[in-house]
C-alpha positions in Angstrom: -0.2 -10.9 -31.7 -3.9 -11.0 -32.3 -5.2 -14.2 -33.9 -7.5 -14.2 -37.0 -7.8 -12.3 -40.2 -4.4 -10.6 -41.0 -6.1 -7.9 -43.0 -7.9 -6.5 -40.0 -6.1 -3.6 -38.2 -5.7 -3.6 -34.4 -4.3 -1.3 -31.8 -1.5 -2.6 -29.7 -1.2 -0.9 -26.2 1.7 -1.4 -23.8 2.5 0.4 -20.4 3.4 4.0 -21.2 7.0 5.1 -21.1 7.1 8.2 -19.0 9.8 10.6 -20.3 9.3 13.0 -17.3 11.0 10.6 -14.9 7.9 9.0 -13.6 8.0 5.6 -12.0 7.7 2.6 -14.4 5.9 0.7 -11.7 3.2 3.4 -11.7 2.9 3.1 -15.5 2.5 -0.7 -15.2 -0.1 -0.3 -12.4 -2.1 2.1 -14.6 -1.8 -0.4 -17.5 -3.0 -3.3 -15.4 -5.9 -1.2 -14.1 -6.9 -0.3 -17.6 -6.7 -4.0 -18.5 -9.0 -4.9 -15.7 -11.5 -2.3 -16.9 -11.3 -3.7 -20.4 -12.1 -7.2 -19.1 -15.0 -5.8 -17.1 -16.6 -4.5 -20.3 -15.6 -7.3 -22.6 -19.1 -8.3 -23.5 -20.5 -4.8 -23.8 -21.1 -3.6 -27.4 -20.8 0.1 -26.5 -17.1 -0.1 -25.7 -14.0 -0.8 -27.7 -13.4 -4.6 -27.9 -10.4 -6.3 -26.2 -9.2 -8.7 -29.0 -6.2 -10.3 -27.2 -3.8 -10.0 -24.3 -0.2 -10.9 -24.2 1.0 -11.4 -20.5 4.4 -10.2 -19.3 5.6 -13.8 -19.2 5.7 -13.8 -23.0 8.0 -11.8 -25.3 6.8 -8.2 -25.8 4.3 -8.4 -23.0 2.4 -7.2 -21.2 0.3 -5.9 -24.1 -3.3 -5.4 -25.0 -4.6 -5.9 -28.5 -7.7 -3.7 -29.1 -10.0 -3.2 -32.1 -9.0 -0.1 -34.0 -11.1 3.1 -33.8 -12.9 3.9 -37.1 -13.9 7.6 -37.5 -14.1 9.6 -34.3 -17.0 11.9 -33.5 -14.5 14.8 -33.6 -13.5 14.0 -37.2 -17.1 13.6 -38.3 -18.2 16.8 -36.6 -15.5 18.7 -38.7 -16.6 17.0 -41.9 -20.1 18.3 -42.3 -23.2 19.3 -40.2 -25.3 16.4 -38.9 -29.0 15.9 -39.4 -31.2 16.0 -36.3 -31.7 12.3 -36.5 -27.9 11.7 -36.6 -27.4 13.9 -33.6 -30.0 12.0 -31.6 -28.6 8.6 -32.6 -25.1 9.7 -31.6 -26.2 11.1 -28.2 -28.4 8.0 -27.5 -25.3 5.8 -28.2 -23.2 7.9 -25.9 -25.7 7.8 -23.1 -26.1 4.0 -23.4 -22.3 3.8 -23.0 -22.4 6.0 -20.0 -25.3 4.1 -18.5 -23.4 0.8 -19.0 -20.5 2.3 -17.0 -22.9 3.5 -14.2 -24.4 0.0 -14.0 -20.9 -1.2 -12.9 -20.8 1.4 -10.1 -18.2 3.4 -12.0 -18.0 6.9 -13.5 -16.4 7.8 -16.9 -14.3 10.9 -16.6 -12.8 11.3 -20.1 -15.9 11.9 -22.2 -14.9 13.9 -25.3 -15.5 13.7 -29.1 -12.0 12.2 -29.7 -12.9 9.2 -27.6 -16.2 8.4 -29.3 -16.0 6.1 -32.3 -18.5 6.1 -35.2 -19.0 3.1 -37.4 -20.1 3.4 -41.0 -20.1 7.3 -41.0 -20.6 8.6 -44.6 -18.7 11.9 -44.9 -20.6 12.9 -48.1 -24.2 12.5 -47.1 -26.5 12.0 -44.0 -26.5 8.6 -42.5 -29.6 8.0 -40.4 -28.1 4.9 -38.8 -25.1 6.4 -37.0 -25.4 5.1 -33.4 -22.4 5.8 -31.6 -21.6 19.3 -22.9 -21.3 17.2 -26.8 -24.9 17.7 -27.7 -24.4 21.4 -27.4 -21.6 21.4 -29.9 -23.4 19.2 -32.4 -26.5 21.5 -32.3 -24.2 24.5 -32.7 -22.4 23.0 -35.6 -25.7 22.2 -37.3 -26.6 25.9 -37.5 -23.1 27.5 -37.5 -20.7 24.8 -38.9 -17.5 26.9 -39.2 -17.5 28.4 -35.7 -15.7 26.6 -32.9 -17.8 24.7 -30.4 -18.7 25.8 -26.9 -15.4 26.5 -25.0 -13.3 25.2 -28.0 -12.1 28.8 -28.8 -10.0 29.0 -25.6 -6.3 28.8 -26.6 -4.6 31.3 -24.3 -1.4 30.5 -22.3 -0.5 27.2 -20.7 -2.8 24.2 -20.3 -3.4 25.2 -16.7 -4.3 28.7 -17.7 -6.7 27.4 -20.3 -8.3 25.1 -17.8 -8.8 28.0 -15.4 -10.3 30.2 -18.2 -12.8 27.5 -19.1 -13.6 26.8 -15.5 -14.3 30.5 -14.8 -16.4 30.8 -18.0 -18.5 27.7 -17.0 -19.0 29.2 -13.5 -20.3 32.5 -15.1 -22.4 30.8 -17.9 -24.2 28.6 -15.4 -24.2 31.2 -12.5 -22.6 28.8 -10.1 -22.3 31.5 -7.4 -26.1 31.3 -7.0 -26.1 27.5 -6.7 -25.9 26.4 -3.1 -24.1 23.1 -4.0 -21.0 25.2 -5.0 -21.5 28.5 -3.2 -21.8 26.8 0.2 -18.9 24.5 -0.3 -15.8 26.1 1.1 -13.3 24.6 -1.4 -15.5 25.5 -4.4 -16.3 29.0 -3.2 -12.6 29.8 -3.1 -12.2 29.2 -6.8 -15.4 30.7 -8.1 -14.9 33.9 -10.1 -16.9 37.1 -9.1 -20.6 36.5 -10.0 -21.9 38.0 -13.3 -25.6 37.1 -13.2 -26.3 39.2 -16.2 -24.1 36.8 -18.3 -25.7 33.6 -17.0 -27.2 31.4 -19.8 -26.3 33.8 -22.5 -25.0 30.8 -24.4 -28.7 29.7 -24.7 -29.7 33.1 -26.1 -26.9 32.9 -28.7 -28.0 29.5 -29.8 -31.6 30.8 -30.2 -30.3 33.7 -32.3 -28.5 31.2 -34.5 -31.6 29.2 -35.2 -31.5 26.3 -32.8 -35.2 25.4 -32.0 -36.6 26.3 -28.6 -37.4 22.7 -27.8 -33.8 21.8 -28.1 -32.7 24.7 -26.0 -35.1 23.8 -23.3 -33.8 20.2 -23.2 -30.2 21.5 -23.0 -31.0 23.7 -20.0 -32.6 20.7 -18.3 -29.8 18.3 -18.8 -27.1 20.9 -18.1 -28.6 21.8 -14.7 -25.4 22.7 -12.7 -26.8 21.2 -9.5 -25.9 17.5 -9.6 -28.8 16.7 -7.2 -31.3 18.1 -9.7 -29.7 17.1 -13.0 -31.3 14.3 -15.1 -29.5 11.0 -14.9 -28.4 9.1 -18.0 -31.4 6.7 -17.5 -33.9 9.7 -17.2 -32.6 11.3 -20.3 -32.9 8.0 -22.3 -36.5 7.6 -20.9 -37.5 11.2 -21.7 -38.1 10.3 -25.3 -36.2 13.4 -26.6 -33.6 11.2 -28.3 -36.1 8.9 -30.0 -35.9 9.2 -33.8 -39.2 9.3 -35.7 
């Protein structure tokens, strides 16, 4: 197993065992692809570190040994509201991670609070040195801690039904029927719900009513531009200065 201090905890990851009858070769291929991605980012401080690898030629292999997650952002978000400096440090760390992936010519498609690790988070008091659609939830939690975050309250039906409900709500909230990128695409247009322009961006109004500063709302509207050709890139957000901590 991993070499070094025996008191340190590690995560051991093997090819998944598909109980639904899926092919074991597919699981192995997925595992090998993940291993290649881990190697690609071995030297990057913004990703979980690959500690060791046991090849399939050795007993128990193939197997990856990864550093263990500490607290996740989801756990921390449910512990207490963050200060504005903490929110900015967190978002800056996330964007640096995304930017690192982009530099490799890749896209990260599983960004969520459960997949973001925080080191040294103090549950009892603000920690101005924490560095690791999330910004919206953190700002909401700052002014209304007990309420679920944006789109977290959907719990109806099956997973597929929940996905459709969230997709439809996103389309209404950002008035996608009026955005040419979606409305003029035949495949997208078929799944768009009926337009409700009077409901567009009401989420921003609700945040204003709860006390989120106008400067923060304006920044959210800019970075959440539904047209990907007009939306700020990770680099542009980092260079905007909004996430700088005074």
